[in-house]
LUMNUBA-394920 format. One line per 5 residues: number of its first residue (from 1); their letters; for each residue y, x, z of C-alpha. Coordinates in Angstrom, 2 decimals, decimal comma. Each point is the difference from the previous one (the first is absolute). Layout:
<martis>
NUM) A) Y/X/Z | ...;
</martis>
This chain:
<martis>
1) XXXXX) -38,37/-86,98/3,13 | -1,78/3,16/1,45 | -3,50/1,40/-0,61 | -2,13/-1,05/3,04 | -0,52/3,46/1,85;
6) XXXXX) -3,38/1,52/-1,12 | -2,70/0,96/2,80 | -0,65/3,28/-1,89 | 1,30/2,75/-1,67 | -1,69/2,40/-2,46;
11) XXXXX) 0,69/3,48/-0,49 | -2,41/1,31/-2,93 | -0,99/3,33/-1,25 | -0,60/-0,03/-4,01 | -2,39/2,16/-1,07;
16) XXXXX) -3,55/-1,02/1,91 | 0,67/-3,31/1,41 | 1,73/-1,34/-2,83 | -0,41/1,80/-3,34 | -3,68/1,62/-0,73;
21) XXXXX) -0,03/4,00/0,61 | -2,04/-0,33/-2,95 | 1,72/-1,74/-2,51 | 3,26/0,35/1,52 | 0,85/-3,91/-0,39;
26) XXXXX) -0,43/-2,93/1,55 | -3,66/-0,94/-0,92 | -1,15/-2,31/2,77 | 1,86/-3,73/-1,52 | 0,08/-1,65/3,64;
31) XXXXX) 2,51/2,65/1,13 | 2,38/-1,24/-2,26 | -0,47/-3,38/0,73 | 0,16/0,34/3,71 | 3,38/2,32/-0,22;
36) XXXXX) 1,26/-3,13/-2,03 | -1,17/-2,24/2,78 | 0,78/2,05/3,05 | 3,65/0,18/-1,58 | 0,67/-3,45/-0,61;
41) XXXXX) -0,72/-0,73/3,59 | 2,97/2,01/0,86 | -2,10/2,99/0,92 | 2,01/3,47/-0,02 | -1,89/2,31/-2,34;
46) XXXXX) 1,08/3,81/-0,30 | -1,70/2,55/-2,27 | 0,03/3,37/1,16 | -1,10/2,38/-1,79 | 0,07/3,73/-1,56;
51) XXXXX) 0,21/-1,49/-3,20 | 2,77/-0,65/-2,43 | 2,02/-2,55/-0,67 | -1,60/-0,45/-3,61 | -3,19/0,33/1,22;
56) XXXXX) 0,51/-2,89/2,71 | 2,08/-2,09/-2,81 | -2,78/0,30/-2,85 | -2,89/-0,15/2,38 | 0,99/-2,38/2,78;
61) XXXXX) 3,13/-2,20/-0,85 | -1,14/-0,91/-3,78 | -3,59/-0,89/0,98 | 1,91/-2,24/3,21 | 2,66/-1,06/-2,61;
66) XXXXX) -2,62/-1,09/-2,58 | -1,86/-1,94/2,46 | 3,02/-1,88/1,42 | 1,98/1,58/2,76 | 1,80/-2,76/2,00;
71) XXXXX) 4,05/-0,58/-0,42 | 0,21/0,55/3,72 | -1,92/2,80/1,92 | 1,07/3,17/1,99 | -1,43/2,95/-1,71;
76) XXXXX) 0,69/3,50/-0,32 | -1,04/3,58/-1,51 | 0,59/3,54/1,84 | -1,07/2,79/-2,56 | -0,28/3,78/0,33;
81) XXXXX) -0,95/-0,69/3,86 | 3,74/-0,90/0,68 | 2,06/1,41/-2,47 | 0,16/-2,91/-2,66 | 0,27/-3,60/0,99;
86) XXXXX) 0,82/-3,39/-1,87 | -0,11/-3,59/0,70 | -2,61/-2,18/-2,00 | 0,42/-3,35/-1,38 | -1,07/-2,70/-2,05;
91) XXXXX) 2,22/1,87/-2,74 | -2,05/3,51/0,78 | 1,26/2,53/1,67 | 3,81/0,24/1,01 | 2,51/3,04/0,29;
96) XXXXX) -1,86/3,27/1,01 | 1,22/2,57/2,39 | -0,70/3,16/0,02 | 0,79/2,48/2,60 | 0,70/3,15/-2,02;
101) XXXXX) 0,68/2,16/3,45 | -3,54/0,29/0,10 | -1,34/1,17/-3,65 | -1,25/3,11/-0,41 | 2,18/2,75/-2,54;
106) XXXXX) -0,48/-0,41/-3,63 | -1,05/3,63/-0,13 | -3,14/-0,87/2,33 | -0,79/-3,31/-2,07 | 0,11/2,23/-3,15;
111) XXXXX) -2,36/2,63/1,38 | -2,67/-2,98/1,29 | 0,46/-1,33/-3,47 | -0,78/3,14/-1,39 | -3,07/1,07/2,15;
116) XXXXX) -1,86/-3,35/-0,60 | 1,02/0,35/-4,01 | -0,90/3,54/-0,13 | -3,24/0,26/2,30 | -1,26/-3,79/1,08;
121) XXXXX) 0,48/-2,20/-2,60 | -3,66/-0,45/-0,41 | -0,26/-1,72/3,22 | 3,37/-1,49/1,29 | 3,25/-1,04/-1,35;
126) XXXXX) 3,83/0,55/0,61 | 1,33/-3,63/1,19 | 3,64/-0,13/-1,74 | 0,49/-3,14/1,56 | 0,93/1,05/3,73;
131) XXXXX) 3,50/0,32/0,37 | 0,50/1,92/3,35 | -3,20/1,67/0,62 | -2,61/1,94/-2,38 | -3,70/-1,41/-0,33;
136) XXXXX) -3,18/1,29/-1,87 | -2,70/-1,93/-0,15 | -3,68/-0,56/-1,46 | -0,26/-0,93/-3,33 | -2,46/-3,68/-0,52;
141) XXXXX) -2,22/1,95/-2,18 | -0,65/3,14/2,05 | -2,86/0,37/2,41 | 0,80/-0,03/3,34 | -1,58/2,77/1,18;
146) XXXXX) 1,50/2,26/-2,76 | 3,41/-1,38/0,98 | -0,30/0,86/3,61 | -1,25/3,31/-0,36 | 3,07/0,32/-2,95;
151) XXXXX) 2,73/-1,48/2,97 | -1,28/2,49/2,86 | 1,23/2,68/-2,38 | 3,16/-1,73/-1,20 | 1,25/-0,35/3,37;
156) XXXXX) -0,50/3,17/0,75 | 1,53/1,24/-3,37 | 3,08/-2,82/0,82 | 0,47/1,86/3,66 | 0,26/3,34/-1,75;
161) XXXXX) 2,43/-1,64/-2,78 | 1,75/-1,90/2,37 | 0,54/2,62/2,43 | 1,05/2,64/-2,58 | 2,93/-2,00/-0,79;
166) XXXXX) 1,14/0,28/3,50 | -0,65/-3,52/1,23 | -1,10/-0,20/3,62 | -3,49/-2,07/-0,44 | -2,77/-0,90/2,63;
171) XXXXX) -3,63/-0,49/-1,74 | -2,63/-0,87/2,87 | 0,22/2,56/2,55 | 2,06/2,48/-2,02 | 3,66/-0,24/0,61;
176) XXXXX) 2,75/2,25/-2,20 | 3,79/-0,34/0,70 | 2,88/0,24/-2,50 | 2,80/2,37/1,00 | 1,31/-1,94/2,25;
181) XXXXX) -3,24/-0,46/1,76 | -0,49/-3,50/-0,82 | -3,05/-1,65/-1,25 | 1,03/-2,88/-1,85 | -2,53/-0,89/-2,12;
186) XXXXX) -4,14/-0,49/0,26 | -2,99/0,10/-2,82 | -2,32/-3,12/1,28 | -3,23/-0,10/-1,95 | -1,34/-3,73/-0,13;
191) XXXXX) -3,74/-1,01/-1,71 | 1,73/-0,57/-3,51 | 2,80/2,11/-0,10 | 2,35/2,57/2,02 | 3,64/-1,07/0,79;
196) XXXXX) 2,96/2,50/0,57 | 2,75/-1,89/2,35 | 2,54/0,41/2,54 | -1,24/0,28/3,43 | 2,00/-3,23/0,85;
201) XXXXX) -1,63/-1,86/-2,18 | -3,43/-1,96/1,44 | -1,15/-3,38/0,57 | 1,80/-0,65/2,87 | 3,30/0,16/-1,55;
206) XXXXX) -1,30/-2,23/-2,17 | -0,66/-2,54/2,38 | 3,34/0,65/1,35 | 1,40/-0,71/-2,93 | -1,40/-3,50/-0,91;
211) XXXXX) 0,14/-1,00/3,14 | 4,16/0,60/-0,16 | -0,39/-2,11/-3,80 | -1,93/-2,88/1,64 | 2,02/-0,28/3,17;
216) XXXXX) 3,27/-0,51/-2,06 | -1,55/-3,09/-1,23 | -0,88/-1,77/3,25 | -2,06/0,39/2,86 | -3,09/2,07/-0,23;
221) XXXXX) -3,60/-0,95/0,82 | -1,41/1,48/3,85 | -3,56/0,24/-2,15 | -0,48/3,30/-2,29 | -2,91/1,56/-1,59;
226) XXXXX) 0,34/3,15/-1,86 | -2,79/1,39/-2,68 | -1,06/2,72/-1,47 | -2,54/2,68/-0,98 | 1,75/2,99/1,43;
231) XXXXX) 0,49/1,64/3,35 | 3,60/0,00/-0,74 | 0,02/-4,02/-0,24 | -0,36/-0,41/3,50 | 3,71/0,96/0,11;
236) XXXXX) 0,91/-3,32/-0,83 | -1,50/-1,39/2,55 | 1,15/2,67/2,51 | 3,39/-0,80/-1,04 | -0,77/-3,63/0,56;
241) XXXXX) -1,51/0,72/3,24 | 2,83/2,43/1,54 | 2,56/-3,30/-1,18 | -1,81/-1,97/2,44 | -1,68/-2,53/-2,94;
246) XXXXX) -4,04/-1,60/0,59 | -1,90/2,73/-2,59 | -3,34/0,75/-0,99 | -0,40/2,47/-3,17 | -2,75/-0,50/-2,53;
251) XXXXX) -1,70/2,80/-1,06 | -1,76/-0,32/-2,95 | -1,87/3,29/-0,71 | -0,59/0,50/3,76 | -2,84/2,70/-1,06;
256) XXXXX) 2,79/2,71/0,24 | 0,39/-0,70/3,75 | 1,47/-2,76/1,74 | 3,07/1,23/2,25 | 0,39/-0,69/3,79;
261) XXXXX) 2,74/-2,61/-0,06 | 1,30/-1,95/2,95 | 0,21/-3,08/-2,00 | -3,40/-1,83/-1,97 | -1,55/1,97/-3,14;
266) XXXXX) -2,15/-2,44/-2,23 | -2,54/0,61/-2,68 | -1,45/-2,35/-2,17 | -3,66/0,95/0,74 | -1,47/1,96/-2,97;
271) XXXXX) 2,73/-0,89/-2,54 | 2,70/2,51/-0,86 | 3,16/0,64/-2,49 | 0,77/-2,97/-1,60 | -3,40/-1,82/0,93;
276) XXXXX) 1,33/-0,09/3,38 | 3,75/-0,80/-0,92 | -1,65/-3,17/-1,73 | -1,70/-1,06/3,05 | 3,05/1,05/2,56;
281) XXXXX) 2,29/-2,30/-2,26 | -2,81/-2,76/-0,37 | -0,03/-0,31/3,58 | 3,72/-0,46/0,69 | -0,31/-2,67/-2,71;
286) XXXXX) -2,71/-2,05/1,74 | 1,64/0,94/3,61 | 3,20/-1,63/-1,13 | -1,48/-3,08/-1,39 | 1,29/0,93/-3,35;
291) X) -2,88/-0,46/-2,27;
</martis>
């Protein structure tokens, strides 16, 4: 007998609303229990993130499994902003698929790695777990102000190194095309990292990938909520809205600027980051009568 259709679907960014940007772990216990409760109620839950498979496995899936994931659920991971994807089951992460067509050339990856090691290793590290994009991240023992200053210098140096290799790269308002006139990559800074990625990758692509996966297992809810801490996270809701769903976006870092959108934007009072994420999940556990 098929599971009853959930009245809700969730697309969740990880850094910020789920994992603390300070500890880089799920630091609020209710997030774990509420995610498990919602999954057990057949709520489709997708983690749509720039993080790697290794990070989602170790910092999200392992704690969920330890606490007891349900045997039957609809849970999915889309990592590296749509370049990597996999199902999540009671047994953990399923088959991982990597879109190699969007990966940076090996020479570019090596150049960025050397740049970090040679000049910026005191404030950041090169994320060796990424499979398609390139990321550097603030060290947890580094002062955030010192990291921000170093990151500004790193971003400039990375732009110079990549364009020096002949890559077409966009960084802010600056665009350097390759010999074919194309600009296939961009440098995208966040509060704790810098991502260097294909311009085809973003949260709307991740949302599209997640919905396609959920559609394979049955009808989709009409009501969806996307949750994130970056302006790019609004793209998840943009995709849902364009596809005709009843969507609201939950912004857990509204101080960066609430975007003007044709759907509702939710903020959790004065709460931010994973405290806001926990409040949001708890609200839906109560609203669906699951507590």
